[in-house]
All heavy atoms as a GROMACS GRO file, in nm:
protein
  576
    1MET      N    1   0.701  -6.632  -0.182
    1MET     CA    2   0.631  -6.750  -0.135
    1MET      C    3   0.602  -6.840  -0.254
    1MET      O    4   0.567  -6.794  -0.361
    1MET     CB    5   0.501  -6.708  -0.066
    1MET     CG    6   0.417  -6.826  -0.023
    1MET     SD    7   0.297  -6.789   0.103
    1MET     CE    8   0.401  -6.754   0.241
    2THR      N    9   0.614  -6.968  -0.231
    2THR     CA   10   0.594  -7.064  -0.340
    2THR      C   11   0.448  -7.106  -0.350
    2THR      O   12   0.369  -7.088  -0.256
    2THR     CB   13   0.679  -7.189  -0.318
    2THR    OG1   14   0.630  -7.257  -0.201
    2THR    CG2   15   0.826  -7.155  -0.300
    3VAL      N   16   0.413  -7.163  -0.462
    3VAL     CA   17   0.278  -7.214  -0.482
    3VAL      C   18   0.248  -7.323  -0.380
    3VAL      O   19   0.138  -7.329  -0.324
    3VAL     CB   20   0.261  -7.267  -0.626
    3VAL    CG1   21   0.128  -7.337  -0.643
    3VAL    CG2   22   0.275  -7.153  -0.726
    4ALA      N   23   0.345  -7.406  -0.351
    4ALA     CA   24   0.326  -7.514  -0.252
    4ALA      C   25   0.291  -7.456  -0.115
    4ALA      O   26   0.203  -7.509  -0.046
    4ALA     CB   27   0.450  -7.600  -0.244
    5THR      N   28   0.356  -7.347  -0.078
    5THR     CA   29   0.326  -7.284   0.050
    5THR      C   30   0.185  -7.227   0.050
    5THR      O   31   0.112  -7.240   0.149
    5THR     CB   32   0.428  -7.172   0.080
    5THR    OG1   33   0.559  -7.227   0.076
    5THR    CG2   34   0.404  -7.109   0.214
    6LEU      N   35   0.146  -7.163  -0.060
    6LEU     CA   36   0.011  -7.110  -0.069
    6LEU      C   37  -0.092  -7.222  -0.059
    6LEU      O   38  -0.194  -7.208   0.009
    6LEU     CB   39  -0.009  -7.032  -0.199
    6LEU     CG   40   0.060  -6.896  -0.206
    6LEU    CD1   41   0.048  -6.839  -0.346
    6LEU    CD2   42   0.002  -6.800  -0.104
    7LYS      N   43  -0.065  -7.333  -0.125
    7LYS     CA   44  -0.159  -7.446  -0.122
    7LYS      C   45  -0.178  -7.499   0.020
    7LYS      O   46  -0.286  -7.546   0.054
    7LYS     CB   47  -0.112  -7.558  -0.214
    7LYS     CG   48  -0.137  -7.529  -0.360
    7LYS     CD   49  -0.098  -7.649  -0.444
    7LYS     CE   50  -0.138  -7.632  -0.587
    7LYS     NZ   51  -0.109  -7.753  -0.666
    8ARG      N   52  -0.075  -7.491   0.100
    8ARG     CA   53  -0.087  -7.538   0.240
    8ARG      C   54  -0.180  -7.449   0.321
    8ARG      O   55  -0.227  -7.488   0.427
    8ARG     CB   56   0.050  -7.544   0.305
    8ARG     CG   57   0.132  -7.664   0.264
    8ARG     CD   58   0.249  -7.686   0.358
    8ARG     NE   59   0.348  -7.580   0.354
    8ARG     CZ   60   0.452  -7.576   0.272
    8ARG    NH1   61   0.471  -7.672   0.186
    8ARG    NH2   62   0.537  -7.476   0.276
    9ASN      N   63  -0.208  -7.330   0.270
    9ASN     CA   64  -0.297  -7.237   0.339
    9ASN      C   65  -0.440  -7.244   0.286
    9ASN      O   66  -0.521  -7.156   0.314
    9ASN     CB   67  -0.242  -7.095   0.327
    9ASN     CG   68  -0.120  -7.076   0.412
    9ASN    OD1   69  -0.128  -7.065   0.532
    9ASN    ND2   70  -0.003  -7.076   0.349
   10ILE      N   71  -0.469  -7.347   0.208
   10ILE     CA   72  -0.604  -7.369   0.154
   10ILE      C   73  -0.654  -7.503   0.204
   10ILE      O   74  -0.583  -7.603   0.196
   10ILE     CB   75  -0.603  -7.368  -0.001
   10ILE    CG1   76  -0.553  -7.233  -0.053
   10ILE    CG2   77  -0.741  -7.400  -0.055
   10ILE    CD1   78  -0.532  -7.230  -0.203
   11SER      N   79  -0.776  -7.504   0.255
   11SER     CA   80  -0.838  -7.629   0.302
   11SER      C   81  -0.974  -7.643   0.237
   11SER      O   82  -1.047  -7.545   0.220
   11SER     CB   83  -0.857  -7.627   0.453
   11SER     OG   84  -0.735  -7.609   0.519
   12PHE      N   85  -1.008  -7.766   0.202
   12PHE     CA   86  -1.140  -7.794   0.147
   12PHE      C   87  -1.225  -7.863   0.252
   12PHE      O   88  -1.178  -7.950   0.324
   12PHE     CB   89  -1.130  -7.884   0.022
   12PHE     CG   90  -1.068  -7.816  -0.095
   12PHE    CD1   91  -0.934  -7.832  -0.125
   12PHE    CD2   92  -1.144  -7.734  -0.177
   12PHE    CE1   93  -0.876  -7.768  -0.233
   12PHE    CE2   94  -1.088  -7.669  -0.286
   12PHE     CZ   95  -0.953  -7.686  -0.314
   13LEU      N   96  -1.350  -7.820   0.262
   13LEU     CA   97  -1.445  -7.886   0.350
   13LEU      C   98  -1.528  -7.981   0.265
   13LEU      O   99  -1.569  -7.948   0.154
   13LEU     CB  100  -1.535  -7.783   0.418
   13LEU     CG  101  -1.462  -7.675   0.499
   13LEU    CD1  102  -1.562  -7.575   0.553
   13LEU    CD2  103  -1.382  -7.737   0.610
   14THR      N  104  -1.551  -8.099   0.318
   14THR     CA  105  -1.624  -8.200   0.243
   14THR      C  106  -1.751  -8.241   0.316
   14THR      O  107  -1.761  -8.226   0.439
   14THR     CB  108  -1.537  -8.325   0.220
   14THR    OG1  109  -1.493  -8.376   0.346
   14THR    CG2  110  -1.415  -8.291   0.135
   15ASP      N  111  -1.846  -8.293   0.240
   15ASP     CA  112  -1.969  -8.343   0.300
   15ASP      C  113  -1.950  -8.490   0.339
   15ASP      O  114  -1.839  -8.544   0.330
   15ASP     CB  115  -2.088  -8.323   0.206
   15ASP     CG  116  -2.075  -8.399   0.075
   15ASP    OD1  117  -1.986  -8.486   0.063
   15ASP    OD2  118  -2.155  -8.370  -0.017
   16ALA      N  119  -2.057  -8.554   0.383
   16ALA     CA  120  -2.051  -8.693   0.429
   16ALA      C  121  -2.007  -8.787   0.317
   16ALA      O  122  -1.952  -8.894   0.345
   16ALA     CB  123  -2.187  -8.735   0.484
   17LYS      N  124  -2.027  -8.748   0.192
   17LYS     CA  125  -1.988  -8.831   0.078
   17LYS      C  126  -1.843  -8.807   0.036
   17LYS      O  127  -1.793  -8.871  -0.056
   17LYS     CB  128  -2.079  -8.803  -0.041
   17LYS     CG  129  -2.224  -8.838  -0.019
   17LYS     CD  130  -2.305  -8.800  -0.142
   17LYS     CE  131  -2.453  -8.817  -0.117
   17LYS     NZ  132  -2.532  -8.770  -0.233
   18GLY      N  133  -1.778  -8.712   0.103
   18GLY     CA  134  -1.640  -8.679   0.068
   18GLY      C  135  -1.628  -8.580  -0.047
   18GLY      O  136  -1.518  -8.557  -0.097
   19GLU      N  137  -1.739  -8.521  -0.088
   19GLU     CA  138  -1.737  -8.423  -0.196
   19GLU      C  139  -1.706  -8.284  -0.141
   19GLU      O  140  -1.758  -8.245  -0.037
   19GLU     CB  141  -1.872  -8.423  -0.268
   19GLU     CG  142  -1.902  -8.554  -0.337
   19GLU     CD  143  -2.039  -8.558  -0.400
   19GLU    OE1  144  -2.116  -8.459  -0.387
   19GLU    OE2  145  -2.072  -8.660  -0.463
   20LYS      N  146  -1.624  -8.212  -0.212
   20LYS     CA  147  -1.586  -8.076  -0.170
   20LYS      C  148  -1.709  -7.986  -0.177
   20LYS      O  149  -1.778  -7.982  -0.279
   20LYS     CB  150  -1.475  -8.021  -0.259
   20LYS     CG  151  -1.345  -8.097  -0.245
   20LYS     CD  152  -1.241  -8.043  -0.342
   20LYS     CE  153  -1.114  -8.124  -0.334
   20LYS     NZ  154  -1.016  -8.083  -0.435
   21VAL      N  155  -1.735  -7.915  -0.068
   21VAL     CA  156  -1.850  -7.825  -0.062
   21VAL      C  157  -1.812  -7.682  -0.027
   21VAL      O  158  -1.892  -7.590  -0.044
   21VAL     CB  159  -1.957  -7.876   0.038
   21VAL    CG1  160  -2.014  -8.009  -0.008
   21VAL    CG2  161  -1.900  -7.888   0.177
   22ALA      N  162  -1.691  -7.661   0.019
   22ALA     CA  163  -1.647  -7.527   0.057
   22ALA      C  164  -1.495  -7.524   0.061
   22ALA      O  165  -1.429  -7.628   0.062
   22ALA     CB  166  -1.704  -7.488   0.193
   23VAL      N  167  -1.443  -7.403   0.063
   23VAL     CA  168  -1.299  -7.386   0.071
   23VAL      C  169  -1.268  -7.284   0.180
   23VAL      O  170  -1.344  -7.189   0.203
   23VAL     CB  171  -1.240  -7.342  -0.065
   23VAL    CG1  172  -1.292  -7.206  -0.106
   23VAL    CG2  173  -1.090  -7.344  -0.065
   24GLN      N  174  -1.156  -7.306   0.249
   24GLN     CA  175  -1.111  -7.213   0.353
   24GLN      C  176  -0.973  -7.161   0.314
   24GLN      O  177  -0.886  -7.238   0.274
   24GLN     CB  178  -1.098  -7.283   0.488
   24GLN     CG  179  -1.227  -7.311   0.556
   24GLN     CD  180  -1.203  -7.375   0.692
   24GLN    OE1  181  -1.120  -7.463   0.706
   24GLN    NE2  182  -1.276  -7.329   0.791
   25PHE      N  183  -0.955  -7.030   0.328
   25PHE     CA  184  -0.825  -6.968   0.305
   25PHE      C  185  -0.774  -6.919   0.440
   25PHE      O  186  -0.845  -6.850   0.512
   25PHE     CB  187  -0.838  -6.847   0.212
   25PHE     CG  188  -0.884  -6.881   0.074
   25PHE    CD1  189  -1.019  -6.874   0.041
   25PHE    CD2  190  -0.794  -6.918  -0.024
   25PHE    CE1  191  -1.062  -6.904  -0.086
   25PHE    CE2  192  -0.837  -6.949  -0.151
   25PHE     CZ  193  -0.971  -6.942  -0.183
   26ASP      N  194  -0.652  -6.954   0.474
   26ASP     CA  195  -0.593  -6.907   0.599
   26ASP      C  196  -0.545  -6.765   0.578
   26ASP      O  197  -0.437  -6.741   0.523
   26ASP     CB  198  -0.478  -6.998   0.641
   26ASP     CG  199  -0.422  -6.960   0.777
   26ASP    OD1  200  -0.460  -6.854   0.831
   26ASP    OD2  201  -0.339  -7.036   0.830
   27LEU      N  202  -0.627  -6.670   0.618
   27LEU     CA  203  -0.596  -6.529   0.593
   27LEU      C  204  -0.496  -6.471   0.692
   27LEU      O  205  -0.462  -6.353   0.685
   27LEU     CB  206  -0.726  -6.448   0.592
   27LEU     CG  207  -0.823  -6.487   0.480
   27LEU    CD1  208  -0.950  -6.403   0.488
   27LEU    CD2  209  -0.759  -6.474   0.344
   28ARG      N  210  -0.449  -6.552   0.784
   28ARG     CA  211  -0.339  -6.506   0.870
   28ARG      C  212  -0.210  -6.494   0.791
   28ARG      O  213  -0.119  -6.423   0.830
   28ARG     CB  214  -0.320  -6.601   0.988
   28ARG     CG  215  -0.438  -6.601   1.084
   28ARG     CD  216  -0.422  -6.706   1.189
   28ARG     NE  217  -0.431  -6.837   1.123
   28ARG     CZ  218  -0.435  -6.952   1.186
   28ARG    NH1  219  -0.428  -6.956   1.317
   28ARG    NH2  220  -0.443  -7.065   1.119
   29ASN      N  221  -0.205  -6.564   0.678
   29ASN     CA  222  -0.091  -6.558   0.588
   29ASN      C  223  -0.110  -6.438   0.496
   29ASN      O  224  -0.209  -6.431   0.422
   29ASN     CB  225  -0.084  -6.690   0.509
   29ASN     CG  226   0.027  -6.689   0.408
   29ASN    OD1  227   0.020  -6.620   0.308
   29ASN    ND2  228   0.130  -6.768   0.434
   30GLN      N  229  -0.018  -6.344   0.498
   30GLN     CA  230  -0.031  -6.219   0.423
   30GLN      C  231  -0.043  -6.243   0.272
   30GLN      O  232  -0.126  -6.181   0.205
   30GLN     CB  233   0.088  -6.126   0.451
   30GLN     CG  234   0.078  -5.992   0.382
   30GLN     CD  235  -0.039  -5.907   0.430
   30GLN    OE1  236  -0.074  -5.911   0.547
   30GLN    NE2  237  -0.098  -5.831   0.340
   31GLN      N  238   0.038  -6.333   0.218
   31GLN     CA  239   0.032  -6.360   0.075
   31GLN      C  240  -0.102  -6.421   0.036
   31GLN      O  241  -0.158  -6.390  -0.069
   31GLN     CB  242   0.147  -6.451   0.030
   31GLN     CG  243   0.281  -6.382   0.027
   31GLN     CD  244   0.349  -6.375   0.164
   31GLN    OE1  245   0.303  -6.434   0.260
   31GLN    NE2  246   0.459  -6.303   0.170
   32MET      N  247  -0.156  -6.506   0.122
   32MET     CA  248  -0.285  -6.567   0.095
   32MET      C  249  -0.394  -6.461   0.099
   32MET      O  250  -0.486  -6.461   0.018
   32MET     CB  251  -0.315  -6.678   0.196
   32MET     CG  252  -0.447  -6.749   0.172
   32MET     SD  253  -0.466  -6.822   0.008
   32MET     CE  254  -0.340  -6.946   0.009
   33GLN      N  255  -0.384  -6.369   0.193
   33GLN     CA  256  -0.481  -6.261   0.203
   33GLN      C  257  -0.477  -6.176   0.076
   33GLN      O  258  -0.582  -6.141   0.021
   33GLN     CB  259  -0.450  -6.176   0.326
   33GLN     CG  260  -0.555  -6.073   0.357
   33GLN     CD  261  -0.529  -6.003   0.489
   33GLN    OE1  262  -0.419  -6.008   0.543
   33GLN    NE2  263  -0.628  -5.937   0.541
   34GLU      N  264  -0.359  -6.145   0.027
   34GLU     CA  265  -0.346  -6.066  -0.095
   34GLU      C  266  -0.402  -6.141  -0.215
   34GLU      O  267  -0.468  -6.082  -0.302
   34GLU     CB  268  -0.200  -6.028  -0.117
   34GLU     CG  269  -0.149  -5.928  -0.015
   34GLU     CD  270   0.002  -5.907  -0.021
   34GLU    OE1  271   0.068  -5.960  -0.113
   34GLU    OE2  272   0.055  -5.836   0.066
   35LEU      N  273  -0.376  -6.271  -0.222
   35LEU     CA  274  -0.428  -6.352  -0.331
   35LEU      C  275  -0.581  -6.354  -0.329
   35LEU      O  276  -0.646  -6.340  -0.433
   35LEU     CB  277  -0.373  -6.494  -0.322
   35LEU     CG  278  -0.414  -6.591  -0.431
   35LEU    CD1  279  -0.358  -6.547  -0.565
   35LEU    CD2  280  -0.365  -6.731  -0.397
   36PHE      N  281  -0.638  -6.366  -0.211
   36PHE     CA  282  -0.784  -6.368  -0.198
   36PHE      C  283  -0.843  -6.233  -0.238
   36PHE      O  284  -0.945  -6.226  -0.305
   36PHE     CB  285  -0.824  -6.406  -0.056
   36PHE     CG  286  -0.972  -6.428  -0.041
   36PHE    CD1  287  -1.033  -6.538  -0.096
   36PHE    CD2  288  -1.048  -6.336   0.027
   36PHE    CE1  289  -1.169  -6.558  -0.083
   36PHE    CE2  290  -1.185  -6.353   0.040
   36PHE     CZ  291  -1.245  -6.466  -0.014
   37GLU      N  292  -0.777  -6.124  -0.198
   37GLU     CA  293  -0.823  -5.991  -0.238
   37GLU      C  294  -0.817  -5.974  -0.389
   37GLU      O  295  -0.906  -5.914  -0.450
   37GLU     CB  296  -0.741  -5.884  -0.166
   37GLU     CG  297  -0.771  -5.877  -0.017
   37GLU     CD  298  -0.675  -5.787   0.060
   37GLU    OE1  299  -0.581  -5.731  -0.002
   37GLU    OE2  300  -0.693  -5.775   0.182
   38ASP      N  301  -0.712  -6.029  -0.451
   38ASP     CA  302  -0.702  -6.025  -0.597
   38ASP      C  303  -0.817  -6.102  -0.661
   38ASP      O  304  -0.873  -6.059  -0.763
   38ASP     CB  305  -0.569  -6.083  -0.645
   38ASP     CG  306  -0.450  -5.993  -0.613
   38ASP    OD1  307  -0.472  -5.874  -0.580
   38ASP    OD2  308  -0.336  -6.042  -0.621
   39LEU      N  309  -0.852  -6.215  -0.603
   39LEU     CA  310  -0.965  -6.294  -0.653
   39LEU      C  311  -1.094  -6.212  -0.646
   39LEU      O  312  -1.172  -6.208  -0.742
   39LEU     CB  313  -0.980  -6.424  -0.574
   39LEU     CG  314  -1.103  -6.508  -0.604
   39LEU    CD1  315  -1.105  -6.555  -0.748
   39LEU    CD2  316  -1.111  -6.625  -0.508
   40LEU      N  317  -1.117  -6.145  -0.534
   40LEU     CA  318  -1.237  -6.062  -0.520
   40LEU      C  319  -1.237  -5.947  -0.620
   40LEU      O  320  -1.341  -5.915  -0.679
   40LEU     CB  321  -1.249  -6.009  -0.377
   40LEU     CG  322  -1.278  -6.114  -0.269
   40LEU    CD1  323  -1.278  -6.049  -0.132
   40LEU    CD2  324  -1.408  -6.185  -0.296
   41ASP      N  325  -1.121  -5.886  -0.643
   41ASP     CA  326  -1.111  -5.778  -0.741
   41ASP      C  327  -1.143  -5.830  -0.881
   41ASP      O  328  -1.212  -5.764  -0.960
   41ASP     CB  329  -0.970  -5.716  -0.741
   41ASP     CG  330  -0.942  -5.635  -0.615
   41ASP    OD1  331  -1.038  -5.600  -0.544
   41ASP    OD2  332  -0.822  -5.609  -0.589
   42THR      N  333  -1.095  -5.949  -0.913
   42THR     CA  334  -1.122  -6.010  -1.043
   42THR      C  335  -1.271  -6.036  -1.061
   42THR      O  336  -1.327  -6.011  -1.169
   42THR     CB  337  -1.042  -6.140  -1.060
   42THR    OG1  338  -0.902  -6.111  -1.046
   42THR    CG2  339  -1.068  -6.205  -1.195
   43LEU      N  340  -1.336  -6.083  -0.957
   43LEU     CA  341  -1.480  -6.107  -0.963
   43LEU      C  342  -1.555  -5.976  -0.988
   43LEU      O  343  -1.653  -5.972  -1.063
   43LEU     CB  344  -1.530  -6.173  -0.835
   43LEU     CG  345  -1.482  -6.317  -0.814
   43LEU    CD1  346  -1.526  -6.366  -0.676
   43LEU    CD2  347  -1.534  -6.409  -0.923
   44THR      N  348  -1.509  -5.868  -0.928
   44THR     CA  349  -1.571  -5.737  -0.949
   44THR      C  350  -1.556  -5.693  -1.094
   44THR      O  351  -1.649  -5.640  -1.154
   44THR     CB  352  -1.509  -5.632  -0.855
   44THR    OG1  353  -1.530  -5.673  -0.719
   44THR    CG2  354  -1.570  -5.495  -0.876
   45VAL      N  355  -1.440  -5.719  -1.152
   45VAL     CA  356  -1.418  -5.686  -1.293
   45VAL      C  357  -1.516  -5.762  -1.381
   45VAL      O  358  -1.580  -5.704  -1.470
   45VAL     CB  359  -1.272  -5.717  -1.335
   45VAL    CG1  360  -1.256  -5.708  -1.486
   45VAL    CG2  361  -1.176  -5.623  -1.265
   46PHE      N  362  -1.531  -5.892  -1.358
   46PHE     CA  363  -1.627  -5.971  -1.436
   46PHE      C  364  -1.769  -5.920  -1.418
   46PHE      O  365  -1.848  -5.914  -1.512
   46PHE     CB  366  -1.620  -6.119  -1.399
   46PHE     CG  367  -1.503  -6.191  -1.459
   46PHE    CD1  368  -1.409  -6.250  -1.377
   46PHE    CD2  369  -1.487  -6.199  -1.595
   46PHE    CE1  370  -1.301  -6.317  -1.432
   46PHE    CE2  371  -1.379  -6.265  -1.652
   46PHE     CZ  372  -1.286  -6.325  -1.569
   47GLU      N  373  -1.801  -5.882  -1.296
   47GLU     CA  374  -1.936  -5.834  -1.265
   47GLU      C  375  -1.967  -5.704  -1.340
   47GLU      O  376  -2.080  -5.680  -1.380
   47GLU     CB  377  -1.944  -5.812  -1.114
   47GLU     CG  378  -2.079  -5.782  -1.060
   47GLU     CD  379  -2.076  -5.776  -0.907
   47GLU    OE1  380  -1.999  -5.694  -0.851
   47GLU    OE2  381  -2.149  -5.854  -0.846
   48ARG      N  382  -1.865  -5.623  -1.361
   48ARG     CA  383  -1.885  -5.491  -1.422
   48ARG      C  384  -1.851  -5.485  -1.571
   48ARG      O  385  -1.858  -5.378  -1.631
   48ARG     CB  386  -1.798  -5.388  -1.348
   48ARG     CG  387  -1.838  -5.369  -1.204
   48ARG     CD  388  -1.748  -5.268  -1.138
   48ARG     NE  389  -1.789  -5.244  -1.002
   48ARG     CZ  390  -1.727  -5.162  -0.919
   48ARG    NH1  391  -1.622  -5.093  -0.960
   48ARG    NH2  392  -1.770  -5.147  -0.796
   49GLN      N  393  -1.818  -5.597  -1.630
   49GLN     CA  394  -1.767  -5.594  -1.767
   49GLN      C  395  -1.867  -5.542  -1.869
   49GLN      O  396  -1.828  -5.493  -1.975
   49GLN     CB  397  -1.716  -5.731  -1.809
   49GLN     CG  398  -1.821  -5.838  -1.823
   49GLN     CD  399  -1.758  -5.973  -1.855
   49GLN    OE1  400  -1.638  -5.984  -1.876
   49GLN    NE2  401  -1.840  -6.076  -1.858
   50ASP      N  402  -1.997  -5.548  -1.841
   50ASP     CA  403  -2.096  -5.499  -1.936
   50ASP      C  404  -2.142  -5.357  -1.907
   50ASP      O  405  -2.231  -5.305  -1.976
   50ASP     CB  406  -2.218  -5.594  -1.938
   50ASP     CG  407  -2.181  -5.731  -1.993
   50ASP    OD1  408  -2.093  -5.738  -2.082
   50ASP    OD2  409  -2.238  -5.831  -1.947
   51GLU      N  410  -2.085  -5.294  -1.806
   51GLU     CA  411  -2.121  -5.156  -1.776
   51GLU      C  412  -2.067  -5.064  -1.885
   51GLU      O  413  -1.961  -5.090  -1.942
   51GLU     CB  414  -2.064  -5.114  -1.640
   51GLU     CG  415  -2.130  -5.181  -1.522
   51GLU     CD  416  -2.073  -5.131  -1.389
   51GLU    OE1  417  -1.989  -5.039  -1.387
   51GLU    OE2  418  -2.115  -5.187  -1.287
   52PRO      N  419  -2.137  -4.956  -1.912
   52PRO     CA  420  -2.087  -4.863  -2.014
   52PRO      C  421  -1.957  -4.796  -1.966
   52PRO      O  422  -1.935  -4.777  -1.847
   52PRO     CB  423  -2.199  -4.760  -2.027
   52PRO     CG  424  -2.281  -4.773  -1.904
   52PRO     CD  425  -2.263  -4.914  -1.854
   53THR      N  426  -1.873  -4.766  -2.062
   53THR     CA  427  -1.746  -4.700  -2.029
   53THR      C  428  -1.758  -4.551  -2.054
   53THR      O  429  -1.846  -4.504  -2.127
   53THR     CB  430  -1.631  -4.757  -2.114
   53THR    OG1  431  -1.662  -4.737  -2.252
   53THR    CG2  432  -1.612  -4.905  -2.086
   54ARG      N  433  -1.668  -4.476  -1.990
   54ARG     CA  434  -1.663  -4.331  -2.007
   54ARG      C  435  -1.519  -4.291  -2.034
   54ARG      O  436  -1.426  -4.351  -1.980
   54ARG     CB  437  -1.713  -4.262  -1.881
   54ARG     CG  438  -1.861  -4.288  -1.855
   54ARG     CD  439  -1.910  -4.235  -1.723
   54ARG     NE  440  -1.870  -4.097  -1.698
   54ARG     CZ  441  -1.866  -4.044  -1.576
   54ARG    NH1  442  -1.900  -4.115  -1.471
   54ARG    NH2  443  -1.829  -3.920  -1.560
   55PRO      N  444  -1.500  -4.189  -2.114
   55PRO     CA  445  -1.363  -4.143  -2.142
   55PRO      C  446  -1.294  -4.095  -2.014
   55PRO      O  447  -1.356  -4.032  -1.927
   55PRO     CB  448  -1.382  -4.027  -2.239
   55PRO     CG  449  -1.520  -4.043  -2.295
   55PRO     CD  450  -1.599  -4.113  -2.190
   56PHE      N  451  -1.167  -4.124  -2.005
   56PHE     CA  452  -1.088  -4.085  -1.889
   56PHE      C  453  -1.092  -3.934  -1.866
   56PHE      O  454  -1.106  -3.887  -1.752
   56PHE     CB  455  -0.943  -4.132  -1.905
   56PHE     CG  456  -0.852  -4.082  -1.798
   56PHE    CD1  457  -0.855  -4.137  -1.671
   56PHE    CD2  458  -0.763  -3.978  -1.822
   56PHE    CE1  459  -0.773  -4.090  -1.570
   56PHE    CE2  460  -0.679  -3.931  -1.722
   56PHE     CZ  461  -0.684  -3.987  -1.596
   57ASP      N  462  -1.080  -3.856  -1.973
   57ASP     CA  463  -1.079  -3.710  -1.959
   57ASP      C  464  -1.208  -3.658  -1.895
   57ASP      O  465  -1.206  -3.563  -1.816
   57ASP     CB  466  -1.056  -3.643  -2.094
   57ASP     CG  467  -0.914  -3.662  -2.145
   57ASP    OD1  468  -0.824  -3.683  -2.060
   57ASP    OD2  469  -0.893  -3.656  -2.267
   58GLU      N  470  -1.321  -3.722  -1.928
   58GLU     CA  471  -1.449  -3.682  -1.870
   58GLU      C  472  -1.451  -3.706  -1.718
   58GLU      O  473  -1.492  -3.618  -1.641
   58GLU     CB  474  -1.561  -3.763  -1.937
   58GLU     CG  475  -1.700  -3.733  -1.888
   58GLU     CD  476  -1.802  -3.823  -1.956
   58GLU    OE1  477  -1.793  -3.840  -2.079
   58GLU    OE2  478  -1.890  -3.876  -1.885
   59ILE      N  479  -1.403  -3.819  -1.678
   59ILE     CA  480  -1.399  -3.853  -1.535
   59ILE      C  481  -1.300  -3.762  -1.462
   59ILE      O  482  -1.327  -3.713  -1.352
   59ILE     CB  483  -1.364  -4.002  -1.516
   59ILE    CG1  484  -1.476  -4.088  -1.575
   59ILE    CG2  485  -1.341  -4.035  -1.370
   59ILE    CD1  486  -1.443  -4.234  -1.586
   60LYS      N  487  -1.186  -3.738  -1.525
   60LYS     CA  488  -1.085  -3.651  -1.466
   60LYS      C  489  -1.142  -3.511  -1.440
   60LYS      O  490  -1.122  -3.453  -1.333
   60LYS     CB  491  -0.963  -3.644  -1.558
   60LYS     CG  492  -0.850  -3.560  -1.504
   60LYS     CD  493  -0.733  -3.564  -1.600
   60LYS     CE  494  -0.622  -3.471  -1.555
   60LYS     NZ  495  -0.509  -3.471  -1.650
   61LYS      N  496  -1.215  -3.457  -1.537
   61LYS     CA  497  -1.276  -3.325  -1.521
   61LYS      C  498  -1.374  -3.324  -1.403
   61LYS      O  499  -1.379  -3.228  -1.326
   61LYS     CB  500  -1.347  -3.283  -1.649
   61LYS     CG  501  -1.253  -3.242  -1.759
   61LYS     CD  502  -1.330  -3.207  -1.886
   61LYS     CE  503  -1.235  -3.182  -2.001
   61LYS     NZ  504  -1.304  -3.157  -2.128
   62GLU      N  505  -1.455  -3.429  -1.391
   62GLU     CA  506  -1.550  -3.438  -1.279
   62GLU      C  507  -1.478  -3.437  -1.146
   62GLU      O  508  -1.518  -3.366  -1.052
   62GLU     CB  509  -1.633  -3.566  -1.291
   62GLU     CG  510  -1.746  -3.559  -1.388
   62GLU     CD  511  -1.827  -3.687  -1.388
   62GLU    OE1  512  -1.834  -3.754  -1.283
   62GLU    OE2  513  -1.884  -3.719  -1.495
   63ILE      N  514  -1.373  -3.516  -1.136
   63ILE     CA  515  -1.298  -3.525  -1.009
   63ILE      C  516  -1.234  -3.391  -0.975
   63ILE      O  517  -1.242  -3.345  -0.860
   63ILE     CB  518  -1.193  -3.638  -1.016
   63ILE    CG1  519  -1.264  -3.773  -1.022
   63ILE    CG2  520  -1.098  -3.631  -0.897
   63ILE    CD1  521  -1.171  -3.890  -1.052
   64LEU      N  522  -1.173  -3.328  -1.073
   64LEU     CA  523  -1.110  -3.199  -1.048
   64LEU      C  524  -1.213  -3.094  -1.010
   64LEU      O  525  -1.187  -3.009  -0.924
   64LEU     CB  526  -1.028  -3.156  -1.170
   64LEU     CG  527  -0.904  -3.241  -1.199
   64LEU    CD1  528  -0.839  -3.196  -1.329
   64LEU    CD2  529  -0.806  -3.236  -1.083
   65ALA      N  530  -1.330  -3.096  -1.071
   65ALA     CA  531  -1.436  -3.002  -1.038
   65ALA      C  532  -1.482  -3.022  -0.895
   65ALA      O  533  -1.511  -2.925  -0.823
   65ALA     CB  534  -1.552  -3.017  -1.136
   66GLN      N  535  -1.491  -3.146  -0.851
   66GLN     CA  536  -1.532  -3.174  -0.713
   66GLN      C  537  -1.429  -3.125  -0.615
   66GLN      O  538  -1.464  -3.075  -0.507
   66GLN     CB  539  -1.555  -3.325  -0.694
   66GLN     CG  540  -1.678  -3.378  -0.765
   66GLN     CD  541  -1.687  -3.530  -0.757
   66GLN    OE1  542  -1.606  -3.595  -0.695
   66GLN    NE2  543  -1.789  -3.584  -0.823
   67ARG      N  544  -1.302  -3.134  -0.648
   67ARG     CA  545  -1.195  -3.090  -0.558
   67ARG      C  546  -1.200  -2.939  -0.540
   67ARG      O  547  -1.173  -2.886  -0.434
   67ARG     CB  548  -1.060  -3.134  -0.611
   67ARG     CG  549  -1.041  -3.284  -0.602
   67ARG     CD  550  -0.912  -3.327  -0.664
   67ARG     NE  551  -0.799  -3.281  -0.586
   67ARG     CZ  552  -0.673  -3.294  -0.622
   67ARG    NH1  553  -0.644  -3.351  -0.737
   67ARG    NH2  554  -0.576  -3.250  -0.545
   68VAL      N  555  -1.235  -2.867  -0.645
   68VAL     CA  556  -1.243  -2.721  -0.640
   68VAL      C  557  -1.359  -2.679  -0.553
   68VAL      O  558  -1.351  -2.583  -0.478
   68VAL     CB  559  -1.255  -2.662  -0.782
   68VAL    CG1  560  -1.285  -2.514  -0.778
   68VAL    CG2  561  -1.127  -2.690  -0.862
   69ASN      N  562  -1.470  -2.754  -0.559
   69ASN     CA  563  -1.591  -2.718  -0.484
   69ASN      C  564  -1.586  -2.760  -0.338
   69ASN      O  565  -1.676  -2.727  -0.264
   69ASN     CB  566  -1.714  -2.782  -0.551
   69ASN     CG  567  -1.738  -2.722  -0.689
   69ASN    OD1  568  -1.707  -2.606  -0.712
   69ASN    ND2  569  -1.789  -2.802  -0.779
   70VAL      N  570  -1.484  -2.828  -0.297
   70VAL     CA  571  -1.478  -2.876  -0.157
   70VAL      C  572  -1.416  -2.774  -0.067
   70VAL      O  573  -1.348  -2.687  -0.091
   70VAL     CB  574  -1.399  -3.010  -0.147
   70VAL    CG1  575  -1.379  -3.050  -0.004
   70VAL    CG2  576  -1.470  -3.117  -0.225
   0.00000   0.00000   0.00000
């Protein structure tokens, strides 16, 4: 899908002054839905960027331990 096609699936809502106040994404379009989901995922990354990190091996051990106990 081209950028032009994606743009056709975006609409801006304006107020009485003609200023953009909201945006609509036509989620019936699969590519637009995926793009919007990517946007939400990106926002989650920004939201969590200051959270402390943990080593992968530590998390892996926790997950494996939970699987054994189930």
